[in-house]
N, C-alpha and C positions, 0 to 999 in steps of 0.2 A: 599524577598519571597523566602518559604524553601520547597524544597519539600519533600517527603517524604523518598525518598533515601541520601538526606542532613542526614535525622532523623535517620536515620538508620546505617547512616555512624558514627553521634556523637554519637548514644550510643554504637560502636561498639570499638570508639575509646576512651570512656571511661570521654567525657565532659558531657554528661548528663548520667542520670539513664534510666533503660527502664520505671519504671514505670513514671517519668516523662517524658519522649517524650508519651506515651501513654495520660497523659492526655493535653498532649498537641494538640493530635488529636482530643481528644474528647471534647476540648475547641472549636478548631476552627470549627470541625464540627456544634456544637451546635450556634457561632454565623455566620454560613453559615446557619442559618434554616434548619439546617441537612440535609444536599446536601446528599442521598440516596448514597453506596458503588458500583451499580449499573450504579452510569452516565457516565462510561468511560470516566474519564479522562485520561490526557495527556498531556505532559508538550509541547508548546509551545513559547510560549510570556511570559514571565516576566515584560515585562516593554517597554516603546516607544524607548529605548535606543536600544532594541533586534530589531525593523524594522530600527532604523536612522544603525544602526552598519550593518545589512543586506545591504541594499542600498549599502554601502559603499563596500559591498566583491561583489555584484555584478556587479558595476561599474569596480571594478579593474579584475576581473576576464576576465568581455568585452574587456578591455585592453588590456589584455597579449593574448588572444584570436586575438586582430588582430595585435599585434605585430607578433604574428606566423604566420599570415596571409600575411605581408611582407615581412620575413621572407623564408617562403617556398609557395608559392603559385600555386596553383592545380585545376584544374578545373576536377580532376578525381575519386574526393573520399575528405574527410577531412585530411584536414592539419595535418597530427601528431606532425609538432610544437609545431602548436597553441594546440593543444588535449593536448599535453606534459606540454606546461607553464601552461594551465588552472590547470591540475592534482597537477605539480608540487607546484603550489602558492596555492591552495585551501590546502595541507598539511600546509604549513607554516603558512597560514594564521590559520590552525585551532591547532597550539603549541600555539596561546593565544588565540583564543576567545574562544577555547573549552575545552583546556586539563587547564587552566590557569581563565579565566573568564567564564567558565562554562555556554554561553550563550547559548540555547535553538536553537531559531531560524536561527541564523546565522550559527550553526552546524549543522541542517539539510544542508543547500543551501551547504556548503560547503563539504560535505559527499556528497550531489548529483553531485557535480561539481567535485573530485576528481573521483569518480567511473565512468562516462559519461566520464572524459576526459583520465581515462587510456585504456576505451574500444575503444573510439574512435582513441588514438594514435596506437595502434596494429594494426586496422580495416586500417585504413591510410598506415602504413607502410605494409600492406601486398598487396594493392593495387596498392601501388607506384612502389613495386619491382616484381610484379605481374600482370603487363596489361592485361592480356588475358585471367586472372578468370573472369567466371562473378560470379555473388554474390549465381546464380541458378545454378550452377554447381556443382556436388559431391568435388569437390577440395575447391570449393568457400565455402560450407558448413563447410567442415569440418575445414578450415581454421578457421571460422568464430566461431564454436564453440570452437578452441584452444584460443583462444580470450575473448571469454564467460570464460573459464577457469583461464585466468590470470587473469581476471578483478576480480574474485571471490576471487584469492589468492589475490590479491592488497586488499579488503575488508575487508578480514581475518586482515590480518596487521594493515587496519584502525580499526580496531576493536578494535584487542588488545593494541593499543595505545590509544585511546580516547574511545572508548567503549559507542557511541553515535546511539542511542536505531536504529535507521533507517539501521544501517549498516548491521543489520544481514536481512533486507530484502532485502537491495541492493544487498549485496553477492549471496541469495537464489534465485534473480532474473536473476543475471550472470550464476546461474549453471543451471537453468531451463532453458536458453535460449540454455546454453552447448547441453542438454541430448536430446532439443528435434530437433539441429541443425546434431545430431551425428545421429537421429534415420531416418531423413528427408534422410540424406547423406547416412545411409547404405540404405534404400528403394527406391532411387534415384528420385532426385529434379523434372524429369518429368513424375513420376509415376501417372496416371490415378484418377482422383477425391482427390488431392495431398492436394487442398485447404479445405476437407473435415477433411481429415488426417490428419490436422495437430489442425484444429481446437480440434477433440477429445483428440490429444495429451495435446492441450494448457488446455483442462478440466481434464485430467485425473493429469497432473503436478498442477492443481489448487489446488484440491483435495488434494495431498499429503502434499502441503503448507500448505493447513486448518487445516491440522493433525498435520504437524509441529507447528503450530502458537496454536491451542490446548494444545498441549504438554508444549510448555513455558505459558500461561494461565491459567493449571493446577497445575502450580509450585509454582505459585502464585496465590487461592483462591481470598486473601484479597487485593489482588491486590498495595502492598505497596514496592513495588521492580522494578528496569528498566525492572526486566521481563515482567511487566505489558507492560510496553510501545513497549517493542520488539515486546510483539504478538499482539498490536494494528498495528503495520507497515508489519506484515504480515499474518495482517488479509485483510490487506488495499491494500496487494497485492495480495492476492489470491482469492478476490470478482470478480474482474471481469474476470479474468481469468477462473471463474467456471461457472458468467453470461453468457457471452459472447455468448460461445459456444451453450449453450442451446438457447437463443433466436435464433441465428443465424438458429440451426437446425430446430426452430418451421417453420422461413420464416418471423419474423420480421423486419431484415435490407434488405429484398429486395426490398422493398416499401411501400407504405400508403398503398394500398391494400391488406393489410395481411392474409384477411377471418376471420369470427367471430369464427369460430373452434378455428383459430390460435389467435386470439384477449382473447379468455375465456381460453385459454390454457397457456397466456402468464399471465393474472388476479390469476388462480392456482397456477402457480409455485411462485410466486411473495408471495401468503401466504405461502406456502411452506419456501420459502429462510424467512418471516418474523418469523416463527413457528423455525427455527433452530436460526436467532438470537438473538430473544427473550432466545432460552435455553442457550445460551455462551455469552449471554449479552456482543452483539457486533454487531453494526449497518453497518458496513462495507456491508456484501450484500444488503442491503437496498438502499444504497446509488447508491451502483454501479448496481443494473437491472433498476433502476428509470424511466432512459430513453426510456427505453422497455414498461414500463408499461403507459408511457405518449403515445405513439404511439397507444396504442392497446384500449387507453380508447377514443381515439381523432376520433381511425377508427368505435369502438360501439357508438359513442351518433352518429356520422355522417350518418350511417347507421339507425338511429331510428329517426329521420328525423333534429336533433338539427344540421345542417348544418351553421349557423353563427354565433352558440354558444357556436360550439364543444370544442372550443381550451381554454373558459373560464368557459365552464362547468369542464372541463375536469381538470383545474387548480386548479377548486374549492374542485372537489372530493380528488385529491392527495392528496393539500395543510390542508383541513380536515384529512385527516384520519392519516397524518403528523403528524399533533397536537395534533390530539386525542391519538394518539400510543405514542408521547412524553409524554402527560400531565400524562396519565394512563398507564408507563411503568415498575414498580415497582408492583404494583396489576396483571395486566396481565400476568409479566411475573413470580410471585409467582404461579398462577393457571399453568401456562405450567410446570414451575421445578417440580411441585407439581407432577404430573404424569411421571417422569423419576424416571428410576433404583434408588434406596434409595444409592449404591456406587458410581453412577454417579453425584448425586445431593452435595455429598459431594467434591468433586472435581472442583463443580464449582462458581462461585459467591455467596454470600451470598443474599437472598432476603429479603431484609430489608424493 
């Protein structure tokens, strides 16, 4: 199975002509019942061998972590030896399964293991050398920010070597954590309402990441290159960072009795998320906010007397809405995009 990136690479190398590549794309699209361009494809599994290799990769990484724990056993935090062994093993395995075999799912697992292993290595070293530093101290936040910055640098090196699309999102997450930790250290971790401040920072950073994702998306409106996959993972990162602070402010996370007004606000926000998702042709916002909508609808059905069937009715409404939206995504999206400015429409994916 060949990806769009493989076809573009073949054209660039002169293996096939551009006309032949376009003809192949058209043939595949027609043979697949003309799947629309806004179906939001991304490469994850090309065959069962991806799953088979992924299982082996996970087992290998767990083994390396266990060996590291045997070498450096500590109850004060993550073992830097375990984390370093996991990160190093992930890089070495990526040299074969990513650089040579170009296997999607194993590459994603190896990238996440490398980034997390790198971060936990620095955190473990900090805790081991500075036992008197608490994570909520100003110095602790500064050291945490430093770990995030170094992890972002490691992710950049991984991107330059392997160019796995999720790497940009992983590095961006590290930079986002660095920025939030630095701001919290500046204002003081013991500041009143620090939790609400952190929620506001997460929301602001989420919006920045969403804008960054749109920059990648708009550079490839036809979604034929690796840039589209990079944007997909960035949207997946930004969505919960945008959704959670909003619903936490509404009060959904405080308990089941959220109140009728809060429940209605949740539904209104979700509709707004839906319009944005349709406009940019990304479903991450809808998925990230789904749990909050389930809570809101469950409360509303219970308030209207459907106590015994509230969960069933909630699942029925949400399931029906999602399936209907999926089936009619293209015509609904066409109507939404039609009302956008002309210069913006040309930079968004086509409404086939």
